[in-house]
C-alpha positions in Angstrom: 103.1 107.8 141.6 99.3 107.8 142.0 99.2 111.2 140.4 101.2 110.0 137.5 99.0 107.0 137.0 95.9 109.2 137.2 97.3 111.6 134.7 98.2 108.7 132.3 94.7 107.2 132.8 93.1 110.6 132.0 95.3 111.0 128.9 94.3 107.5 127.8 90.6 108.2 128.2 90.9 111.5 126.3 92.9 109.9 123.6 90.5 107.0 123.2 87.6 109.4 123.0 89.4 111.4 120.3 90.1 108.2 118.3 86.5 107.1 118.7 85.2 110.4 117.5 87.7 110.4 114.5 86.6 106.8 113.6 82.9 107.9 113.7 83.7 110.8 111.4 85.6 108.6 108.9 82.6 107.1 107.2 81.7 106.8 103.6 78.8 109.0 102.3 77.7 106.4 99.7 74.3 104.7 100.2 75.2 102.0 97.8 78.2 100.8 99.8 77.3 98.6 102.8 79.6 98.8 105.8 80.4 95.1 105.5 81.4 95.2 101.8 84.7 93.4 101.2 86.1 96.6 99.6 84.8 99.1 102.2 88.2 99.8 103.9 89.9 100.0 100.6 87.4 102.5 99.4 87.6 104.5 102.6 91.4 104.8 102.1 91.1 105.9 98.5 88.2 108.3 99.1 89.9 109.9 102.1 93.1 110.5 100.1 91.1 112.1 97.3 92.2 109.5 94.8 88.7 108.4 93.8 85.3 110.0 94.1 81.8 108.8 93.7 79.5 109.1 90.8 77.6 111.5 92.9 77.8 112.7 96.5 75.8 109.7 97.8 76.5 107.0 95.1 79.7 105.2 94.4 78.5 102.6 91.9 80.8 99.8 93.0 79.9 97.4 90.2 80.2 100.1 87.5 83.1 100.1 85.1 86.1 102.4 85.1 86.9 104.3 81.9 90.4 104.8 80.7 90.0 108.6 81.5 89.1 107.8 85.1 92.1 105.4 85.3 94.6 108.0 84.2 93.1 110.5 86.7 93.6 108.0 89.5 97.2 107.3 88.5 97.9 111.0 88.4 96.5 111.5 91.9 98.6 108.6 93.3 101.8 109.8 91.5 101.3 113.4 92.7 101.1 112.3 96.4 104.6 111.1 96.2 106.0 113.5 93.6 106.0 117.2 92.8 104.4 116.9 89.4 102.0 119.5 88.2 99.0 119.3 85.9 99.1 121.6 83.0 95.9 123.2 81.7 94.5 122.0 78.3 92.0 123.3 75.9 91.0 119.7 75.1 88.6 117.4 77.0 88.6 117.2 80.8 90.9 114.3 81.0 93.6 115.6 78.6 95.7 117.1 81.4 95.9 113.7 83.1 96.8 111.9 79.9 99.5 114.6 79.2 100.8 114.2 82.8 101.2 110.5 82.4 103.1 110.9 79.1 105.3 113.6 80.6 106.2 111.5 83.7 106.7 108.3 81.8 103.7 106.6 83.4 102.5 105.8 79.9 104.7 105.4 76.8 104.2 108.0 74.1 103.3 105.2 71.7 100.3 104.0 73.7 96.9 105.6 73.3 93.6 104.3 74.3 90.0 105.4 73.6 89.9 107.1 77.0 86.2 107.5 77.0 85.6 103.7 76.8 85.6 101.3 79.8 89.1 100.1 80.5 89.8 96.4 80.2 91.6 94.8 83.1 94.7 94.5 80.9 94.6 98.2 80.0 94.2 99.0 83.7 97.2 96.9 84.5 99.3 98.9 81.9 98.1 102.2 83.2 98.7 101.3 86.9 102.0 99.4 86.4 104.3 102.4 86.5 102.9 104.3 89.4 104.2 102.1 92.2 105.8 104.6 94.7 107.8 101.8 96.3 109.2 100.2 93.1 112.7 101.6 93.5 113.0 100.8 97.2 111.4 97.4 97.7 111.9 94.1 96.0 108.8 92.2 94.6 107.1 90.2 97.3 106.1 87.4 94.9 108.0 85.4 92.3 105.1 84.2 90.1 106.0 83.0 86.6 103.5 83.9 83.8 102.7 80.2 83.5 101.0 80.4 86.9 98.4 82.8 85.6 96.1 80.5 83.6 94.6 83.1 81.2 97.6 85.3 80.6 100.2 84.4 77.9 103.1 86.1 76.2 100.6 87.1 73.5 98.2 88.7 75.9 98.1 92.5 75.6 100.2 94.0 78.4 101.0 90.6 79.8 104.1 91.7 81.6 102.5 94.6 83.2 99.9 92.2 84.5 102.7 89.9 85.7 104.4 92.9 87.4 101.2 93.6 89.4 101.0 90.0 90.6 104.7 90.0 91.6 104.3 93.2 93.5 101.2 91.8 95.4 99.0 94.5 93.9 96.8 92.2 91.7 95.8 88.7 92.8 93.2 87.5 90.3 90.4 85.1 91.3 90.7 82.0 93.4 92.5 80.2 90.5 94.7 83.2 89.9 93.0 84.0 86.6 93.2 87.7 85.7 90.4 87.9 83.1 92.4 90.5 81.0 89.7 91.2 78.4 87.0 92.0 80.9 86.2 95.5 82.1 87.4 96.3 85.6 84.8 97.2 88.3 85.2 100.3 90.5 85.2 98.2 93.7 88.1 96.2 92.3 90.0 99.4 91.5 89.9 100.6 95.1 91.6 97.4 96.3 94.4 98.0 93.7 94.7 101.6 94.8 95.1 100.6 98.4 97.8 98.0 97.7 99.7 100.5 95.6 99.6 103.1 98.3 100.2 100.8 101.3 103.1 98.3 101.1 101.7 96.4 104.1 98.4 95.7 102.3 100.1 93.8 99.4 99.3 90.1 99.1 101.8 87.2 99.0 100.8 84.6 96.4 101.5 80.9 96.2 104.0 79.8 93.5 103.5 76.7 91.4 
């Protein structure tokens, strides 16, 4: 019995050392992202899974805006982790294969086209991200939030029901008053939180109703 206990203890020590070493290796290279930033773990997940990259090897630019082109590239990266879709080469601009992929895989309707070079509004982001939920067919929404509970989103708001879908899935939560600010540009630090909630069902957030 003593031998078994010693072996188990030795295994635990080795395993703990391996986990510690792994944790030390799993650090972000970005000098503009403090380790206590609210989005740090979200960014670590997205960066480790090659879903989002920095503006350079050492700069992430957390408060910078996300362009439509960057958004479709992220959606493609998420979709391809869970599916066998392939990017097709294009003679157009660098983001055209990602746009084509989204059209081909029904992530974006053929009738929708943005100026992909411009910063994406939060409403446009909601539309682009709304159809890439890998758990959509298997899990029910965790929230039942009516559109009237989102103070600045109405039936007439562009992509209102894609915004509502993200709320009900627990992917978007808005501010402390549940406002979404649909016309504002989305920041890169906000995007990584959304990526994490799309990828990990357990990280989704239950919202109050009424």
